[in-house]
N, C-alpha and C positions, 0 to 999 in steps of 0.2 A: 504494500500500500504506500509506503514512504516513497519508493522509487517512482511510482505512478504519479504522485503529487509533485515530485521534484521536476519531472519532465513535462507536465501538463501546462499548456499555455492558453487553454480555452475555458476550463471549468470555472464558473463563477459562484455557483451554489451547490452544496452537497447536503443531502438529507439522509442521515443514518439513524433516525429515531427508531427506538424499539427493535433493534436488530441483534440483540444479545452481544453487543460489543464489550469485550473484557478489558482489563488493564493493559494487557499486551497490545491489543488493537488500538486502544486509545493512545498509547505511547508511540506506536508506529505512525498514526495520523499526525501527532504533534511534531515528530521528526520531519515528516514529509512537508508539512506546512511551513516549517522554518526556511525552506528553500523555494516556496511557491509564491509567486507574485500576483496571481490572478484570482484566487478564491476569496470571495468577500463574505459569504454567508455559510455557516456550518451549524447544522442541527444534529446533536448527538444525544438528545433527551431520551430518558427512560431506557438506559442501558445498564450493563452489569459491572461497570468499573467503579472504583471507589477513590478515596482521597490519595491513595498511595501513588497514583499515576499523575497527580497534579504538579509535582515538582518539575517534570519535563515540560508540562504545559506552561508553567510560569516562566521557564527559561526560553521557550520557543515563541510565545505570543508576541513579544516585542519585535520579532523578525518576520511577522506575517503581514498580509494585507487585509486580514479579517476585519470586518466592520460589525458583524453580529456572530455571537457564539452562544448556542443554547445547550447547557449542560444540566438542565432541570431534570428532576426525577419524579 
């Protein structure tokens, strides 16, 4: 997933709500977004990751183009 986001130059919105995303998947997304300049909206609500994956999100968010991020549960 990270590699796909690094190389994607078209995707502007991604909706991954309620798809059983785990900590590992969440961390992969955060890594990929750190090198993606086009994704503006990401919805990952109602998934199975917890606070343990938030450190990588905190370090990656400043490098993204995201305008909206939904992590609600």
